[in-house]
C-alpha positions in Angstrom: -1.7 47.5 13.6 -1.6 44.7 11.3 -4.4 42.3 11.1 -5.0 39.2 8.9 -8.6 39.2 7.6 -9.3 35.8 6.3 -12.1 36.1 3.7 -14.4 33.2 3.6 -16.5 32.5 0.2 -17.5 29.8 -1.4 -16.3 27.5 1.0 -12.5 28.7 0.1 -10.2 30.8 2.4 -8.6 33.6 1.0 -6.0 35.5 3.1 -5.6 39.3 2.8 -3.4 41.5 4.9 -4.6 45.0 5.9 -3.1 47.4 7.7 -5.6 49.6 10.0 -5.0 52.8 11.3 -6.8 53.4 14.7 -5.1 56.7 15.7 -8.9 58.2 16.2 -10.0 55.5 18.2 -6.9 55.0 20.2 -6.4 58.5 20.9 -9.6 58.6 22.6 -9.2 56.0 24.5 -5.9 57.6 25.8 -7.5 61.0 26.6 -10.4 59.4 28.8 -7.5 57.5 30.7 -6.2 61.2 31.2 -9.3 62.8 32.2 -10.1 60.1 34.5 -6.6 60.0 36.4 -6.4 63.6 36.8 -9.3 63.3 39.4 -8.0 59.8 41.1 -5.4 58.5 43.4 -2.3 57.3 42.0 -3.1 53.5 42.5 -6.2 54.3 41.3 -5.0 55.9 37.9 -2.9 52.7 37.6 -5.6 50.4 37.9 -7.8 52.3 35.5 -4.9 52.5 33.3 -4.4 48.8 33.3 -8.4 48.2 32.6 -8.3 50.5 29.4 -4.9 48.7 27.9 -6.2 45.3 28.7 -9.8 45.5 27.8 -11.0 49.0 26.2 -8.7 49.3 23.8 -8.8 46.0 22.4 -12.4 46.4 22.3 -12.3 49.6 20.3 -9.9 48.0 17.8 -11.9 44.9 17.2 -14.9 47.1 16.5 -13.0 49.0 14.2 -11.7 46.2 12.5 -15.1 44.1 12.2 -16.6 47.2 11.1 -14.4 47.7 8.3 -14.1 43.8 7.1 -17.8 43.3 7.4 -17.9 46.3 4.5 -16.2 44.0 2.1 -18.8 42.6 -0.7 -20.2 39.3 0.3 -20.9 38.2 -3.4 -19.3 35.0 -4.9 -16.3 34.7 -6.4 -15.7 35.2 -10.4 -15.6 32.3 -12.5 -12.0 31.1 -13.7 -11.1 31.4 -17.0 -13.3 29.6 -19.3 -11.8 26.4 -20.8 -13.4 27.6 -24.0 -10.4 29.8 -24.4 -8.1 26.9 -24.4 -9.8 24.0 -26.2 -7.8 20.9 -27.0 -7.3 19.9 -30.8 -8.0 16.3 -32.2 -5.6 14.7 -34.2 -2.1 14.0 -34.7 0.6 17.2 -34.9 3.2 16.0 -37.0 3.0 15.0 -40.4 2.3 11.5 -41.9 5.0 9.0 -42.0 7.2 11.1 -39.5 8.2 7.9 -38.0 8.2 5.3 -40.8 11.0 2.5 -40.6 11.4 3.4 -36.5 10.8 1.5 -33.7 9.2 2.4 -30.6 9.1 0.8 -27.1 6.3 2.1 -24.5 6.2 0.6 -21.0 3.1 0.8 -19.8 1.5 0.8 -23.2 -1.8 -1.0 -22.7 -3.8 1.9 -20.9 -4.2 5.6 -20.2 -1.0 7.9 -21.7 1.2 4.5 -23.0 -1.9 3.7 -25.2 -2.3 7.4 -26.3 1.4 7.9 -27.3 1.4 4.2 -28.9 -1.8 5.2 -31.0 -0.1 8.4 -32.0 3.2 7.3 -33.0 1.6 4.0 -34.6 -0.3 6.8 -36.8 2.8 8.2 -37.5 4.4 5.2 -39.0 6.4 3.7 -36.3 6.4 0.1 -35.6 5.4 0.0 -31.9 6.0 -2.6 -29.3 4.1 -2.3 -26.0 4.8 -3.8 -22.8 3.3 -4.5 -19.3 2.7 -6.8 -16.6 -0.6 -7.8 -17.9 -0.6 -9.5 -21.2 -4.5 -9.5 -21.7 -5.0 -6.0 -21.7 -2.0 -5.4 -23.6 -2.8 -8.0 -26.5 -6.5 -6.5 -26.5 -4.7 -2.4 -26.7 -2.3 -3.9 -29.5 -5.2 -5.2 -31.5 -7.4 -2.2 -31.4 -4.1 0.2 -32.4 -3.1 -2.2 -35.2 -6.8 -1.9 -36.4 -7.3 1.5 -36.2 -4.0 2.7 -37.7 -3.2 0.0 -39.9 0.2 -1.0 -38.5 1.3 -3.5 -36.7 1.4 -3.2 -33.1 3.3 -6.0 -30.8 2.5 -7.1 -27.3 5.5 -8.3 -24.9 4.5 -9.0 -21.2 7.2 -7.6 -18.9 7.7 -7.0 -15.3 10.0 -3.6 -15.3 10.6 -4.6 -11.6 12.6 -7.4 -12.7 15.8 -6.7 -14.3 15.8 -10.5 -15.7 12.5 -10.0 -17.2 13.4 -6.5 -18.7 16.4 -8.3 -20.5 14.1 -11.0 -21.7 11.6 -8.4 -22.9 14.4 -6.8 -24.6 15.9 -10.1 -26.7 12.1 -10.6 -27.8 11.8 -7.2 -29.3 15.1 -7.5 -30.9 13.7 -10.6 -32.7 10.5 -9.0 -33.7 11.7 -5.4 -35.0 15.3 -5.1 -33.8 16.5 -2.0 -31.1 14.4 0.8 -30.6 14.8 4.4 -32.2 12.3 5.8 -29.3 11.8 4.5 -25.8 9.2 5.4 -23.2 9.5 5.0 -19.6 5.6 5.2 -18.9 5.1 2.4 -16.7 4.0 3.7 -13.3 2.3 3.0 -10.0 0.7 5.4 -7.2 -1.7 5.7 -4.7 -2.7 8.4 -1.7 -1.8 7.7 1.9 -0.8 9.6 4.7 2.7 9.2 5.2 2.5 8.0 9.0 0.3 4.8 7.4 2.5 4.2 4.7 4.1 0.7 4.9 7.8 -0.6 3.9 5.7 -2.6 1.2 3.9 0.4 -0.2 6.8 2.3 -0.4 8.6 -0.7 -2.4 5.6 -1.2 -4.4 5.7 2.1 -6.0 9.6 2.7 -6.0 10.1 -0.6 -7.7 8.0 0.2 -10.8 8.7 4.1 -10.9 12.4 4.4 -10.4 14.0 0.9 -10.5 12.0 -0.3 -13.5 12.9 3.1 -15.5 16.6 2.5 -14.6 16.5 -1.3 -15.5 14.9 -0.5 -18.5 16.9 2.5 -19.6 20.1 0.5 -18.4 19.6 -2.3 -20.4 18.4 -0.9 -23.8 21.4 2.0 -23.5 24.0 -0.5 -23.1 22.8 -2.4 -26.0 22.4 0.3 -28.2 25.7 1.8 -27.3 27.4 -1.4 -28.5 25.4 -1.3 -31.5 26.6 2.1 -32.1 23.0 3.0 -32.8 21.4 6.4 -31.7 17.8 6.7 -29.9 15.5 9.2 -27.9 14.5 8.3 -24.8 11.4 9.6 -22.7 10.4 9.7 -19.5 6.9 10.9 -18.2 7.0 11.7 -14.5 4.8 14.6 -12.9 5.1 18.1 -11.6 5.2 17.4 -8.0 8.4 15.4 -8.5 10.2 19.4 -8.5 8.0 20.4 -5.9 7.5 17.4 -3.8 3.9 16.3 -2.5 2.7 15.0 0.9 0.4 11.9 0.9 2.0 10.6 -2.7 5.5 10.4 -1.0 6.6 7.2 -2.7 5.7 8.4 -6.2 6.9 11.8 -5.7 10.5 10.7 -4.3 10.4 8.1 -7.3 9.7 10.8 -10.0 12.2 12.7 -8.6 14.6 10.1 -8.9 13.9 9.6 -12.6 14.4 13.0 -13.5 18.0 13.1 -12.0 18.6 9.5 -13.8 17.5 10.8 -17.0 19.3 14.2 -16.9 22.4 12.5 -15.5 22.3 10.3 -18.8 21.9 13.2 -21.0 25.0 14.3 -20.2 27.0 11.1 -20.1 25.4 9.5 -23.3 24.9 12.2 -25.6 28.4 11.0 -27.0 26.6 7.8 -28.2 23.5 9.4 -30.0 21.5 8.8 -27.3 18.9 11.8 -26.1 17.0 12.1 -22.8 14.1 13.9 -21.9 11.2 14.2 -19.7 7.6 15.5 -19.7 6.0 16.4 -16.5 2.2 16.0 -17.1 -0.4 17.8 -14.9 -3.7 16.4 -14.0 -5.4 14.3 -16.8 -8.2 11.7 -16.6 -7.2 8.5 -17.1 -9.1 5.6 -15.6 -6.2 3.9 -14.0 -4.7 7.1 -12.2 -8.0 8.6 -10.8 -9.6 5.1 -9.8 -6.5 5.4 -6.8 -6.0 9.1 -6.6 -9.2 10.5 -6.9 -11.5 7.3 -6.0 -14.8 9.3 -5.1 -14.2 11.8 -7.7 -14.4 15.0 -4.8 -11.2 16.3 -5.8 -11.7 16.7 -9.6 -13.1 20.2 -9.3 -10.5 21.2 -7.0 -8.2 20.2 -9.4 -9.6 22.1 -12.5 -9.8 25.4 -10.0 -6.3 25.2 -9.6 -5.4 25.3 -13.3 -5.5 28.8 -15.4 -6.6 27.0 -18.4 -10.0 25.8 -16.4 -9.8 22.2 -17.6 -8.0 18.7 -17.2 -5.5 17.6 -19.8 -6.5 14.9 -22.4 -4.3 11.9 -23.0 -3.8 12.7 -27.0 -2.2 16.2 -25.6 0.5 14.4 -24.1 0.9 11.9 -27.0 1.4 14.7 -29.5 3.9 16.4 -27.2 5.7 13.2 -26.8 5.8 12.4 -30.6 7.3 15.8 -31.5 10.1 15.5 -28.6 10.9 11.9 -30.0 11.3 13.0 -33.4 14.1 14.5 -35.8 12.7 17.9 -35.1 13.7 17.9 -31.6 17.2 16.7 -32.0 19.0 19.5 -29.9 16.5 18.9 -27.2 18.3 16.9 -24.6 18.1 17.0 -20.9 14.8 18.7 -21.1 11.8 18.7 -18.5 8.8 20.1 -20.0 6.2 21.3 -17.7 2.6 20.5 -19.4 0.2 21.1 -17.0 -2.2 24.0 -18.0 -0.5 26.6 -15.6 -1.1 24.5 -12.6 2.2 24.5 -11.2 3.0 28.6 -11.2 -0.8 29.0 -10.6 -0.1 26.7 -7.0 3.5 28.4 -6.2 2.7 31.8 -6.2 1.7 33.3 -2.7 -1.1 35.9 -4.3 -2.4 33.9 -6.8 -5.7 33.5 -5.3 -6.4 37.0 -5.9 -7.7 36.2 -9.0 -10.7 34.9 -7.7 -11.5 38.6 -6.1 -14.1 40.4 -7.9 -14.3 44.0 -9.3 -16.4 45.6 -6.2 -14.1 43.9 -4.0 -10.9 45.1 -5.6 -12.5 48.7 -5.5 -13.0 48.0 -1.7 -9.4 46.4 -1.0 -7.8 49.5 -3.1 -9.8 52.1 -0.8 -8.7 50.5 2.4 -5.1 50.1 1.0 -4.9 53.9 0.1 -6.3 55.1 3.3 -3.7 53.1 5.3 -0.6 55.4 6.2 3.1 54.7 7.4 5.1 51.8 6.5 
């Protein structure tokens, strides 16, 4: 008999599958049937047989299952691997001057990951131009980074959803610094919503920024770079669920998957023009903008961390160091790549039995004994 025992611990559900051999109990039941049947009429024999099969044997089997399953230790799950084993390293990874005489264009550069990437590139000598719709935020960020790095950062207002606005933004950048050597498409939008409650405007608001905005920026700059015969490194920031899909963020998942297809396609087509295209899939990273829309109550952060084998959220500076490397001459052989940078979250969620890491040594001993006592296939 195959039973699924659902073990509850610390408000989590961990399914373990046990095969319980109940030969002893069922054989006793059938012997009881035979004894009674030998003394009764044919009709009574059938009646007793039905009673035993429908009630008595299931009761015995349930009792045996309950007895065995209740023997499992009810202690709490062990802690996940300590994040102290995987500390983040502060500071810039690449050597000073890596991007001297280089121009970097970063969309969504005023906050979060965009700000962190701009700061790192500026520290490494790049002349950075950041773009976003909110010009006041952009200007403040540009001033703060310029002061911190001693390297001028320019702010240009741009609504990436509007191809004409993108063209005007690129014109301004050319006047300031020339065409870029590095292009980072980081502008994004997202919110959680059951798909049955999603409106056409909600869908459009996300896909216009994420997919259309990335396409407009990439195509506008790509055409100009090709015309000027200038090479460049393009980088897009997506997410791990661009690959897997995810409920409740369907517009974002769909748009990010489209961005990845765009970049892979252009990596194949435009490599002949000296253009590289790569993608970073970050896992959960605490940024004010993203968390305010995706986890407004803070209730899901603990669950996020519990899924990550490294045992912590990522930091914007970690993504910034990876982005700098992928945009540098140290990575000129990298194109069409999708780099998952998530502390192991994706593979942790993908494996059917990965939650067994929460089983205590005492529980393993009990489970092993039950498995070894099981005979047959």
